[in-house]
C-alpha positions, 0 to 999 in steps of 0.5 A, a space after each residue: 723784340 724787347 726795347 733795350 736802353 741804349 748805353 751812352 759813351 762819353 763821346 755820345 755824352 760829349 756830343 749831347 752836352 755840347 748841343 745842349 750848351 747852345 741853349 736854343 731849340 736847334 743849332 746848325 750842324 756845321 757850327 756844332 761840328 766845328 765845336 766838337 772838332 775843337 774838343 777833339 772829335 775827329 770827322 769819322 767819329 763825329 759822323 758815327 756819333 751823329 748817326 747813332 744818336 739820330 737813329 736812337 732818337 736823341 737828336 733830330 735834324 731839320 734843314 741842316 739844324 740839329 735838335 735835342 729830342 730826348 734829354 733823358 741822359 746824364 750830362 758829363 758834369 754830373 759824373 764829377 760833381 760828387 764830392 770825394 768820399 761820398 
């Protein structure tokens, strides 16, 4: 089986960006879930995204806290940071 690179969706990137914004090694799942729901992510999408990122080892879970395991992703801000015409 070949090792394929996972394509991250905007929902995946929103999840990862929000987790990284806490600037700690970990954040409680309840706190992260609440923040993502404030940003418009529904419960079922949150659960599916969390599961996808856990199984692909972008995040880890320890005692109810989520951690970043793989920082090899392009943050959402990077898409809009380029100047027009370039």
